[in-house]
Structures are given as C-alpha cells and as structure tokens.
C-alpha positions as CSV (number, residue, x, y, z in Angstrom):
1,M,-52.2,53.0,-28.1
2,V,-50.4,50.5,-29.2
3,K,-50.6,46.4,-28.8
4,M,-47.4,44.8,-28.1
5,I,-46.9,40.8,-28.2
6,G,-44.5,39.0,-27.0
7,S,-42.7,35.5,-26.2
8,F,-40.5,34.3,-23.6
9,E,-39.4,31.3,-21.2
10,V,-39.7,30.8,-17.5
11,N,-38.4,29.0,-14.9
12,D,-41.9,27.9,-13.6
13,W,-45.2,28.7,-15.0
14,A,-47.4,28.4,-11.8
15,H,-44.7,30.7,-9.9
16,W,-44.3,33.4,-12.9
17,K,-47.8,33.6,-12.6
18,K,-49.0,34.2,-9.6
19,M,-46.1,36.7,-9.4
20,F,-47.3,38.3,-12.4
21,D,-51.2,38.7,-10.8
22,G,-49.8,39.5,-8.0
23,H,-47.9,42.9,-9.7
24,S,-51.2,43.8,-11.7
25,G,-51.7,46.8,-9.9
26,Q,-48.3,48.2,-11.0
27,R,-48.5,47.9,-14.2
28,E,-52.0,49.1,-14.2
29,A,-50.6,52.2,-12.4
30,A,-48.5,52.2,-15.8
31,G,-51.2,52.4,-18.2
32,I,-50.6,49.0,-19.0
33,K,-53.4,46.7,-19.7
34,T,-53.0,42.5,-20.1
35,I,-55.3,41.7,-23.2
36,Y,-54.0,37.6,-23.0
37,V,-51.6,35.8,-20.7
38,G,-51.0,32.5,-21.1
39,N,-48.1,29.6,-21.9
40,E,-47.5,26.4,-24.7
41,I,-49.4,23.3,-24.3
42,E,-46.1,21.2,-25.0
43,N,-43.9,23.3,-23.4
44,P,-45.5,24.8,-20.3
45,N,-42.4,27.5,-19.3
46,K,-43.0,29.4,-22.8
47,V,-45.6,32.1,-21.6
48,H,-47.6,34.4,-25.2
49,I,-48.8,37.5,-23.8
50,V,-50.8,40.4,-25.3
51,M,-50.7,43.7,-23.7
52,E,-52.3,47.1,-24.6
53,T,-49.7,50.2,-23.9
54,P,-50.0,53.7,-24.0
55,S,-47.0,54.0,-26.5
56,A,-44.1,52.0,-27.6
57,D,-41.6,52.6,-25.0
58,T,-44.1,52.1,-21.9
59,M,-43.0,48.4,-21.5
60,Q,-39.6,48.9,-21.6
61,K,-39.4,52.2,-18.8
62,F,-41.8,49.8,-16.9
63,M,-39.1,46.9,-16.9
64,Q,-36.3,48.9,-16.2
65,D,-37.4,50.5,-13.2
66,P,-35.8,49.0,-10.1
67,E,-38.8,47.9,-8.4
68,N,-40.5,46.2,-11.1
69,A,-36.5,44.7,-12.4
70,K,-36.7,42.8,-9.0
71,V,-39.8,41.3,-9.9
72,I,-39.5,40.1,-13.1
73,E,-36.2,38.1,-11.9
74,Q,-37.6,36.7,-8.7
75,S,-40.3,35.8,-11.2
76,G,-38.3,33.5,-13.1
77,H,-38.5,35.5,-16.3
78,K,-35.8,34.0,-18.4
79,Q,-34.9,37.9,-20.1
80,E,-32.9,37.0,-22.5
81,T,-35.5,34.9,-24.4
82,T,-38.2,38.0,-24.6
83,V,-39.1,38.7,-28.0
84,M,-41.4,41.2,-27.8
85,A,-43.1,42.8,-31.6
86,V,-45.0,46.5,-31.4
87,C,-48.2,45.8,-33.5
88,S,-51.8,47.6,-35.3
89,D,-55.5,47.3,-33.9
C-alpha cells in the first residue's frame, strides 16, 4: 500500500464534496481508501487529500476509467491544477 497526497482546485467546494462523498463506493471497490479530505480556510475551493492505494498507478487508472472520469468532470475538479505525490509511510 502507498499513500498519495494531492491538492487541486474545484469550481465549488460544497458541490465537489457532495459528489466526492457520493462516489465513495467506487473508490473503495478500486481499493482506494480516503484518509483525509479538506479545503483551505482562506481558499475554500483548494482541496487537499490523502489517500491510501494498493499501488502508485491505482489512482491514475481509476481517474482514467470513463465512468469515473465523467463523475470527476461533473464534480468541477479542475484537473489541470492537480498535483499528486506518492509518499512513504
């Protein structure tokens, strides 16, 4: 298992978070565990997330799946702002 730390911007935190929470079953089925998700106090549309995945490419495969990609796009996630790092325990 690896930890992934990411940050990105969204169009609207409340809308994004509702869609993120509603998509939790698909993440869990892919072996992705959310450890932390929150937003910056001074910029509520800047999201920070910590996840645990079976391997470094699990998240990429998940996000590229057409069904998941559609949900990600509809959530208002600005993918071009995404920065992800694979970290040790």
